[in-house]
C-alpha positions as CSV (number, residue, x, y, z in Angstrom):
1,M,-43.4,-8.1,5.6
2,A,-46.4,-5.9,4.9
3,A,-47.8,-6.1,1.4
4,G,-46.5,-3.4,-0.9
5,A,-43.9,-2.1,1.5
6,A,-41.7,-0.8,-1.3
7,E,-44.5,1.6,-2.4
8,T,-43.8,3.6,0.8
9,L,-40.7,4.9,-1.0
10,P,-42.2,6.6,-4.1
11,R,-39.0,6.7,-6.2
12,L,-38.1,3.1,-5.6
13,P,-40.2,1.6,-8.4
14,E,-39.1,4.4,-10.8
15,L,-35.4,3.8,-10.0
16,L,-35.8,0.0,-10.7
17,E,-37.8,0.4,-13.9
18,S,-35.5,3.1,-15.3
19,G,-32.4,1.2,-14.7
20,W,-33.8,-2.0,-16.0
21,R,-34.9,-0.2,-19.2
22,L,-31.5,1.2,-19.8
23,L,-30.0,-2.3,-19.5
24,E,-32.5,-3.5,-22.1
25,E,-31.6,-0.6,-24.4
26,V,-27.9,-1.5,-24.1
27,D,-28.7,-5.1,-24.9
28,A,-30.8,-4.2,-27.9
29,S,-28.3,-1.6,-29.3
30,T,-27.0,-1.9,-32.8
31,E,-23.8,0.1,-32.1
32,P,-20.8,-1.5,-33.7
33,S,-18.8,-1.1,-30.5
34,S,-19.8,-1.7,-26.9
35,G,-17.4,1.1,-26.0
36,A,-19.5,3.8,-27.9
37,P,-19.9,6.9,-25.7
38,A,-23.7,6.8,-26.0
39,L,-23.8,3.2,-24.7
40,Q,-21.3,3.8,-22.0
41,D,-23.3,6.8,-20.8
42,K,-26.4,4.6,-20.5
43,V,-24.4,2.0,-18.6
44,R,-23.2,4.6,-16.2
45,R,-26.8,6.1,-15.6
46,G,-28.3,2.7,-15.3
47,L,-25.8,1.6,-12.6
48,E,-26.4,4.8,-10.6
49,L,-30.2,4.3,-10.7
50,L,-30.0,0.6,-9.7
51,Q,-27.5,1.4,-6.9
52,Q,-29.9,3.9,-5.5
53,A,-32.7,1.4,-5.7
54,A,-30.6,-1.2,-3.9
55,R,-29.8,1.3,-1.1
56,G,-33.6,2.0,-0.8
57,V,-34.3,-1.8,-0.5
58,A,-31.7,-2.1,2.2
59,Q,-33.2,0.8,4.2
60,L,-36.7,-0.7,4.0
61,D,-35.3,-4.1,4.9
62,L,-37.6,-5.8,2.3
63,F,-36.1,-9.3,2.5
64,S,-35.2,-11.4,5.4
65,Q,-33.6,-14.9,5.8
66,N,-36.3,-15.9,8.3
67,E,-39.2,-15.5,5.8
68,D,-40.5,-17.7,3.0
69,L,-41.2,-16.7,-0.6
70,E,-45.0,-16.7,0.0
71,E,-44.5,-13.9,2.6
72,I,-43.1,-11.5,0.0
73,A,-45.7,-9.2,-1.5
74,S,-46.2,-9.7,-5.3
75,A,-45.3,-6.1,-6.0
76,D,-42.0,-6.5,-4.1
77,L,-40.8,-9.7,-5.9
78,K,-39.2,-7.6,-8.7
79,Y,-36.7,-6.1,-6.2
80,L,-35.1,-9.5,-5.8
81,L,-33.7,-9.0,-9.3
82,L,-31.6,-5.9,-8.3
83,P,-28.3,-7.7,-7.7
84,A,-28.6,-9.6,-11.1
85,L,-29.4,-6.4,-13.0
86,L,-26.4,-4.7,-11.3
87,G,-24.2,-7.5,-12.3
88,A,-25.3,-7.4,-15.9
89,L,-24.7,-3.7,-16.2
90,T,-21.4,-3.9,-14.5
91,M,-20.2,-6.4,-17.2
92,K,-21.1,-3.8,-19.8
93,Q,-18.4,-1.4,-18.6
94,V,-15.5,-1.0,-21.0
95,N,-12.2,-0.2,-19.4
96,L,-9.3,-2.6,-20.0
97,S,-7.2,-1.2,-17.1
98,K,-10.1,-2.0,-14.7
99,R,-11.5,-5.1,-16.4
100,L,-10.4,-7.5,-13.6
101,E,-12.0,-5.3,-11.0
102,H,-15.2,-5.0,-13.0
103,V,-15.7,-8.8,-13.6
104,Q,-15.0,-9.5,-10.0
105,S,-17.6,-6.9,-8.9
106,A,-20.1,-8.3,-11.4
107,R,-19.4,-11.9,-10.0
108,A,-20.2,-10.7,-6.5
109,H,-23.5,-9.2,-7.6
110,F,-24.6,-12.4,-9.4
111,M,-23.5,-14.5,-6.3
112,D,-25.6,-12.2,-4.1
113,F,-28.6,-12.8,-6.3
114,L,-28.1,-16.6,-6.4
115,K,-27.7,-16.8,-2.6
116,L,-30.9,-14.7,-2.2
117,C,-32.8,-17.1,-4.5
118,K,-31.3,-20.1,-2.7
119,N,-32.5,-18.7,0.6
120,Y,-36.1,-18.4,-0.8
121,Q,-35.8,-21.8,-2.6
122,I,-36.5,-20.5,-6.0
123,G,-35.4,-22.8,-8.6
124,K,-33.0,-25.9,-8.3
125,F,-29.3,-25.2,-8.8
126,H,-26.0,-25.4,-7.1
127,L,-24.1,-22.3,-6.0
128,P,-20.9,-22.0,-8.2
129,P,-17.6,-22.5,-6.3
130,T,-15.3,-19.7,-5.8
131,P,-12.2,-19.6,-8.0
132,E,-9.8,-19.8,-5.1
133,S,-11.4,-22.8,-3.4
134,P,-13.2,-25.0,-6.0
135,N,-14.8,-27.3,-3.3
136,E,-16.0,-24.6,-0.9
137,N,-19.7,-24.7,-1.8
138,E,-20.3,-28.0,-3.4
139,P,-18.3,-31.1,-2.3
140,T,-17.6,-33.1,-5.4
141,E,-15.8,-36.3,-6.0
142,S,-12.2,-36.0,-7.1
143,T,-11.6,-36.4,-10.8
144,S,-7.9,-35.9,-10.8
145,G,-6.9,-39.4,-10.0
146,A,-4.5,-41.1,-12.4
147,G,-5.3,-44.0,-14.5
148,P,-8.5,-45.2,-16.4
149,A,-10.7,-44.6,-13.3
150,G,-9.7,-41.0,-13.1
151,R,-10.2,-40.4,-16.8
152,Q,-13.5,-42.1,-16.8
153,S,-14.8,-39.9,-13.9
154,S,-13.6,-36.8,-15.7
155,L,-15.5,-37.8,-18.8
156,V,-18.6,-38.4,-16.8
157,A,-18.3,-35.1,-15.2
158,M,-17.9,-33.3,-18.5
159,A,-20.9,-35.1,-20.0
160,S,-23.0,-34.2,-17.0
161,S,-22.0,-30.6,-17.2
162,R,-22.8,-30.5,-20.9
163,Q,-26.2,-32.0,-20.3
164,A,-27.0,-29.5,-17.5
165,K,-26.2,-26.6,-19.8
166,I,-28.5,-28.0,-22.5
167,E,-31.4,-28.4,-19.9
168,R,-30.7,-24.9,-18.7
169,Y,-30.8,-23.5,-22.3
170,K,-34.2,-25.2,-22.9
171,Q,-35.7,-23.9,-19.7
172,K,-34.5,-20.5,-20.4
173,K,-36.1,-20.5,-23.8
174,E,-39.4,-21.7,-22.4
175,V,-39.3,-19.1,-19.7
176,E,-38.5,-16.3,-22.2
177,N,-41.4,-17.3,-24.4
178,K,-43.8,-17.2,-21.5
179,L,-42.4,-13.8,-20.4
180,A,-42.8,-12.4,-23.9
181,S,-46.5,-13.4,-23.9
182,M,-47.2,-11.9,-20.5
183,K,-45.0,-8.7,-20.6
184,A,-47.4,-6.4,-22.4
185,F,-50.4,-7.6,-20.3
186,V,-48.5,-7.0,-17.0
187,E,-47.1,-3.6,-18.0
188,S,-50.5,-2.4,-19.1
189,G,-51.7,-2.7,-15.5
190,Q,-54.6,-5.0,-16.3
191,A,-53.0,-8.1,-14.8
192,E,-54.2,-9.6,-11.6
193,E,-52.0,-10.2,-8.6
194,E,-51.5,-13.9,-9.3
195,Q,-50.4,-13.0,-12.9
196,I,-48.0,-10.3,-11.6
197,R,-46.5,-12.8,-9.2
198,E,-46.0,-15.5,-11.8
199,F,-44.5,-13.0,-14.2
200,Y,-41.8,-11.8,-11.7
201,I,-41.1,-15.4,-10.5
202,L,-40.5,-16.3,-14.2
203,Q,-38.1,-13.3,-14.4
204,I,-36.2,-14.5,-11.4
205,Q,-35.9,-18.0,-12.9
206,K,-34.6,-16.5,-16.1
207,W,-32.0,-14.5,-14.3
208,I,-30.9,-17.5,-12.2
209,T,-29.9,-19.3,-15.5
210,T,-28.3,-16.0,-16.8
211,S,-26.3,-15.6,-13.5
212,L,-25.0,-19.1,-13.6
213,E,-23.9,-18.7,-17.3
214,E,-22.2,-15.3,-16.6
215,I,-20.4,-16.6,-13.5
216,E,-19.0,-19.5,-15.5
217,S,-17.8,-17.1,-18.2
218,I,-16.4,-14.7,-15.6
219,D,-14.3,-17.4,-13.9
220,Q,-12.6,-18.3,-17.2
221,E,-12.0,-14.6,-17.9
222,I,-10.5,-14.0,-14.4
223,V,-7.9,-16.8,-15.0
224,I,-7.0,-15.1,-18.3
225,L,-6.7,-11.6,-16.8
226,R,-4.6,-12.7,-14.0
227,G,-2.2,-14.6,-16.3
228,R,-2.0,-11.5,-18.4
229,N,-1.1,-9.4,-15.4
230,A,1.5,-11.8,-14.3
231,L,3.1,-11.8,-17.7
232,K,3.2,-8.0,-17.7
233,Q,4.9,-8.0,-14.3
234,A,7.5,-10.6,-15.3
235,S,8.3,-8.7,-18.6
236,A,8.6,-5.3,-16.9
237,P,12.2,-3.9,-16.7
238,P,13.7,-3.9,-13.2
239,Q,13.4,-0.6,-11.4
240,T,16.6,1.4,-11.2
241,S,17.9,2.8,-8.0
242,Q,16.4,6.0,-6.8
243,H,19.9,7.7,-6.5
244,P,22.0,6.9,-9.6
245,R,25.7,7.1,-9.2
246,T,27.2,10.4,-10.4
247,A,29.8,10.2,-13.1
248,M,33.4,10.5,-11.8
249,K,35.3,13.6,-13.0
250,P,38.3,12.5,-15.1
251,F,41.7,13.6,-13.9
252,I,44.9,14.4,-15.9
253,L,48.4,13.6,-14.9
254,T,50.6,16.6,-15.8
255,R,54.2,16.4,-16.8
256,D,55.4,19.9,-15.9
257,A,54.4,23.1,-14.2
258,M,53.3,24.8,-17.4
259,Q,50.9,21.9,-18.3
260,A,49.5,22.0,-14.8
261,K,48.7,25.6,-15.2
262,V,46.9,25.0,-18.4
263,L,45.0,21.7,-17.7
264,G,45.1,21.6,-13.9
265,A,46.6,18.9,-11.9
266,G,43.5,16.8,-11.8
267,Y,43.7,16.2,-8.1
268,P,43.8,18.4,-5.0
269,S,47.4,19.9,-5.1
270,L,47.4,22.9,-2.7
271,A,50.7,23.1,-0.9
272,T,50.6,22.6,2.9
273,M,54.2,24.2,3.5
274,T,56.7,26.2,1.7
275,V,60.0,24.8,0.3
276,N,62.0,26.5,3.0
277,D,59.8,25.0,5.7
278,W,60.2,21.6,4.2
279,Y,63.9,21.9,4.0
280,E,64.2,23.1,7.7
281,Q,62.1,20.1,8.7
282,R,64.2,17.6,6.8
283,C,67.4,19.1,8.3
284,K,66.1,18.7,11.9
285,Q,65.3,15.1,11.1
286,G,68.9,14.6,10.0
287,I,68.0,13.7,6.5
288,M,69.3,16.8,4.6
289,P,72.8,18.3,5.1
290,D,73.2,21.6,7.0
291,K,73.1,24.9,5.2
292,G,76.4,26.0,3.7
293,K,77.7,22.5,3.0
294,P,77.8,21.7,-0.7
295,L,76.0,18.6,-1.8
296,T,78.2,15.9,-3.2
297,T,77.3,14.1,-6.4
298,A,79.2,11.0,-5.3
299,A,76.2,9.9,-3.3
300,D,74.3,9.2,-6.4
301,L,77.1,7.0,-7.8
302,S,77.8,3.3,-7.0
303,E,81.0,2.3,-5.3
304,E,82.4,0.8,-8.5
305,E,81.7,3.9,-10.5
306,L,83.4,6.0,-7.8
307,Q,86.6,3.9,-7.9
308,K,86.6,4.1,-11.7
309,E,86.2,7.8,-11.7
310,Q,89.1,8.2,-9.1
311,Q,91.3,5.9,-11.2
312,E,90.6,8.0,-14.3
313,K,91.6,11.1,-12.5
314,K,94.9,9.6,-11.4
315,V,95.6,8.5,-15.0
316,E,94.9,12.0,-16.2
317,E,97.4,13.4,-13.6
318,D,100.1,11.0,-15.1
319,D,100.8,9.2,-11.8
320,E,103.6,6.8,-12.8
321,E,102.6,4.2,-10.2
322,T,99.0,4.2,-11.3
323,L,100.0,3.8,-15.0
324,Q,102.2,0.9,-14.3
325,K,99.4,-0.8,-12.3
326,T,96.9,-0.1,-15.0
327,R,99.1,-1.5,-17.7
328,A,99.9,-4.6,-15.7
329,W,96.2,-5.2,-15.1
330,D,95.4,-4.8,-18.8
331,D,98.2,-7.3,-19.7
332,W,96.9,-9.8,-17.2
333,K,93.4,-9.6,-18.7
334,D,94.9,-10.2,-22.1
335,T,96.4,-13.5,-21.0
336,H,93.6,-14.5,-18.6
337,P,90.2,-14.3,-20.4
338,K,87.0,-14.1,-18.4
339,G,86.2,-17.4,-16.6
340,Y,89.8,-18.5,-16.5
341,G,90.5,-21.1,-13.8
342,N,86.8,-22.0,-13.3
343,R,86.8,-25.8,-13.3
344,K,83.8,-26.6,-11.0
345,N,81.0,-24.7,-12.6
346,M,82.4,-24.9,-16.0
347,G,80.6,-21.7,-16.8
């Protein structure tokens, strides 16, 4: 890569410096809330500037996997920081409905930065595993075994992780102190190329530590956010049908024609034929008597009631024979009570 290749794009240094400055202003802000409109406006503008710078770096093809760190011009080293700066500003966004999306995007930026540093062998660190597959990047010995051996391995891993964090913190403080002493000298334009190169390599080392810490925090937050979303979905009321059932219209059973006129029958009751048509139909079927023949009421009576009625008519006509038979029958019932002669059922 030719020295100072980034300088062929005049706006590229300005875009990086302006976006970086906005990030520092957000970090140094004394606003009581990170969601203050003024802060969020700086976050938005900073992201736009850094994204434009990242597109410019991609167009110029400043970095390649086939080159070493020594082949990168000192003036171009600062552009290695672009993914880390984008990740830091992305984490500053405040929008609860899009928080999971923001932290995942920030994690991707930090991982791009760490992979870039790993490719140029800047610093000694392990790439963090992805949340979905913990053993994808770094094969580690299983610590989930049961029994004392498993617990002992877990304790050793925890102690090792704690010691690594302490070492990273110490190194970060040392790097920050060196950067603070060199910053004013480099920004004044009086520094030589070796000093500029050292300054930006120190910046890269500082952001390696920051990226590792941010990814560890992001992974914990992703677990919490996904759990919260799962609880919301589980507690959400079931969706109702798109086409709810229409209420059925009540119907009224009427007792007479007058009530039917007032309240309505409550069901389809339009006549399909007249009474005369119905009568003619029944006559043809042999169910109704022919016209001119009077209807007898005896059809509605039982046989016993019919005999009783005829007997009463004969009594009323003073038929001597019928009177004698009736009296004899009454006398017999007086001397023979009901059940007389029943010896088997004894009822």
